[in-house]
C-alpha positions in Angstrom: 39.8 17.1 145.4 43.2 17.8 146.5 46.0 20.7 145.6 49.0 21.5 147.4 50.8 24.9 146.6 52.8 28.5 148.0 50.3 30.8 149.3 49.5 34.1 147.7 46.9 36.6 148.6 43.3 35.5 147.2 42.4 37.1 143.8 39.7 38.3 143.8 36.8 40.5 140.9 34.3 42.8 141.5 30.5 41.1 140.6 27.9 41.0 142.6 28.6 39.1 144.9 32.8 39.1 144.2 34.1 36.3 142.8 37.4 34.8 144.5 40.5 32.6 143.4 42.6 30.8 145.6 46.0 30.9 144.5 47.8 28.5 145.2 51.6 28.7 143.2 49.5 30.0 140.6 47.0 27.3 140.4 43.6 29.5 140.8 41.0 27.9 142.6 37.6 29.5 141.9 36.5 29.9 145.9 32.8 30.9 145.4 32.5 27.1 144.4 33.6 25.5 147.2 30.6 27.3 149.5 29.2 24.5 152.2 32.1 21.9 151.0 34.4 20.5 154.2 38.3 22.0 153.4 41.1 20.6 155.6 44.1 22.9 155.3 48.0 21.1 156.7 50.5 23.5 156.5 53.7 21.5 155.4 56.5 24.5 154.7 57.4 28.1 153.9 58.6 29.3 150.9 59.5 33.5 150.7 57.8 35.5 148.0 61.2 37.1 147.5 64.0 34.7 147.4 61.4 31.2 147.4 63.6 29.4 150.2 61.9 27.2 152.6 62.6 29.9 156.0 60.1 31.1 158.4 57.9 33.7 157.3 58.9 37.3 158.7 55.7 39.3 157.6 53.9 40.2 154.8 55.1 37.0 152.7 58.6 37.8 153.6 61.9 35.5 155.4 63.0 37.5 158.0 66.1 38.7 155.5 64.6 39.3 152.6 62.0 41.7 154.7 64.5 43.6 156.3 66.7 43.5 152.4 63.3 43.3 149.8 62.7 47.2 148.5 58.9 45.2 148.1 59.0 45.4 151.8 60.5 48.8 152.4 59.0 50.9 154.8 57.1 53.5 152.9 55.0 49.9 151.1 53.4 50.5 154.5 54.2 54.7 155.5 54.2 56.6 151.9 54.9 59.4 153.4 58.5 58.4 153.4 58.6 58.1 149.8 61.8 59.7 148.2 61.9 58.2 144.4 60.3 61.8 143.7 63.8 63.2 144.6 66.1 60.9 143.4 66.8 59.0 146.9 67.1 55.4 147.1 65.8 53.4 150.5 66.9 50.6 149.2 66.5 50.3 145.1 65.6 53.5 142.6 64.6 51.6 140.3 62.5 49.7 142.2 60.5 52.5 144.7 60.6 54.7 140.9 57.9 52.1 139.4 55.8 51.6 143.0 56.0 55.4 143.8 56.3 56.7 140.8 52.9 56.5 139.6 49.2 58.0 140.1 47.8 57.8 143.6 44.7 57.4 145.2 43.5 59.3 148.4 40.0 57.8 150.0 37.3 57.0 152.2 36.1 53.6 153.0 33.5 51.8 155.5 35.1 48.9 157.1 33.0 48.7 160.0 34.0 52.4 160.7 35.5 55.1 158.2 38.6 55.0 157.7 41.3 56.9 155.3 44.0 55.1 153.3 45.9 55.5 150.2 46.2 52.8 147.1 48.2 53.1 143.9 45.2 53.8 141.3 46.1 50.5 139.2 44.8 48.7 142.6 41.6 49.8 142.2 39.2 48.4 142.9 41.2 45.6 144.3 42.3 47.4 147.2 39.3 47.9 148.8 38.2 44.2 148.2 40.6 43.3 150.2 39.6 45.5 153.7 36.6 43.5 153.1 35.1 47.4 152.9 31.6 47.7 151.8 32.0 51.4 150.8 34.8 53.1 149.2 35.1 57.2 147.6 38.2 58.3 146.7 38.6 61.8 147.7 42.3 62.6 146.4 43.8 61.8 142.7 48.2 63.0 143.2 50.8 62.0 141.1 52.9 60.1 143.1 52.6 57.8 146.8 54.2 61.0 148.8 51.4 62.8 147.7 49.3 60.8 148.8 51.0 59.6 151.8 50.8 63.1 153.0 47.4 64.1 152.7 46.7 60.9 154.9 49.2 61.7 157.3 47.1 65.4 158.2 43.6 63.4 158.4 45.0 60.5 160.1 44.9 62.6 162.5 41.0 62.5 162.5 40.1 59.8 161.7 41.7 55.8 161.5 43.8 54.5 159.2 44.1 50.9 159.5 40.9 48.3 159.0 39.7 46.7 162.8 39.5 42.8 161.3 36.7 41.7 163.8 34.5 45.3 163.3 34.7 44.6 159.4 33.8 41.2 160.2 30.6 41.4 162.5 29.6 44.8 160.4 25.7 44.2 158.8 25.6 47.4 157.7 22.6 48.2 155.5 21.5 51.3 153.4 23.7 53.4 151.8 26.7 55.0 153.5 27.4 58.8 153.0 30.7 58.9 152.5 30.5 62.5 150.2 29.1 63.9 153.3 31.4 63.0 155.6 34.2 64.1 153.0 33.2 67.5 153.3 33.0 66.7 156.8 36.7 66.4 157.1 37.7 68.7 154.4 38.7 71.4 156.9 41.7 69.0 157.8 42.8 68.3 154.3 46.2 70.0 153.7 46.4 73.5 152.6 50.0 72.6 150.6 48.2 69.8 148.3 44.7 71.6 147.8 45.6 70.4 144.4 44.8 67.1 144.6 42.0 67.0 146.4 38.4 65.9 144.4 34.8 66.1 144.8 32.1 64.8 143.2 33.7 61.0 142.5 31.6 57.9 141.9 30.9 55.8 145.2 32.2 52.4 144.8 29.7 49.8 146.7 31.2 45.8 147.3 28.8 43.1 147.7 30.2 40.2 149.1 29.8 36.2 149.3 29.4 36.6 153.4 26.7 36.6 155.9 27.9 38.3 159.3 28.3 35.0 161.9 27.3 35.0 165.1 30.3 34.7 166.6 34.0 35.4 164.7 37.2 33.5 166.4 40.5 34.0 163.8 42.8 30.9 164.1 46.6 30.8 162.4 48.6 28.0 160.5 50.8 28.7 163.1 48.7 27.3 166.5 46.5 25.3 164.1 48.8 23.8 161.1 45.7 21.4 160.4 42.0 22.9 160.4 38.8 21.0 159.0 35.9 22.6 158.3 32.7 23.6 156.1 33.5 27.0 153.7 30.5 29.3 154.2 32.0 32.8 153.2 34.1 35.2 152.2 34.9 38.9 153.1 37.8 41.0 152.5 41.2 38.5 152.3 39.2 35.9 155.1 37.9 33.1 154.5 34.9 32.1 156.9 34.1 29.1 158.0 30.8 27.5 159.4 30.8 27.7 163.2 32.4 31.2 163.2 36.1 30.7 162.3 38.4 32.8 159.6 41.6 32.5 158.3 43.2 35.3 157.2 44.6 33.7 154.0 46.8 37.8 152.9 48.1 37.1 156.6 49.4 33.5 155.4 51.5 34.4 151.6 54.2 31.8 152.1 52.3 29.0 154.1 53.0 26.4 151.6 49.6 24.0 152.3 48.0 20.9 151.3 44.3 22.0 150.6 41.6 19.3 150.5 37.7 19.6 149.6 35.7 17.2 149.9 31.1 17.2 149.2 
């Protein structure tokens, strides 16, 4: 089998185990069916996720000019506390920013090798947690917009991380149940007073089952340094494809790359 197209982040469905589909120019390839098979990936070009042009990808699937101009790559995507749409103030495009920012958000705790705090739109639950490779996730606040969630996260990240350590996530082999509700009680004192009305207790704990086993070693590669790669697919966690011998590639980190993918038995 051979495929060609622009890489977008994998589509996932919460099942036991999670089901993954590689998105190559909207051609969805069921990756769980390819475990044990030899995959060859060859980088042949770029396609910016915004303008569609064959320009080197700068960050997040965008070419450099689009990264600094598109409202879908604005600072508020990474730092929600900078949101101003609720004030009617535009950063790059107010209509787009209202669409993204003026909707319900959730502040959560997740275990990805460490317990971390994060923010996501409600429409991205549970996809956001699966993309991060979270084993467990627990909502701790429900807000009306992105700014409110961002301000809560700012207060809490002074006491725990807000980013996933990808190596810890891939090397983690935690077994049993993670009591994130107990952790929530321990950090409750740091919840900002001005946003207490959004605090939420008694939420259901989410647990995820990945088609993945902890490798003996973890070596990440990119298509910039290794434009051609061949390896036997052994599993997936987060947005990482795992290959025999401990080689990993972050699919989401290659959004906008155009590749040829060949599959052998």
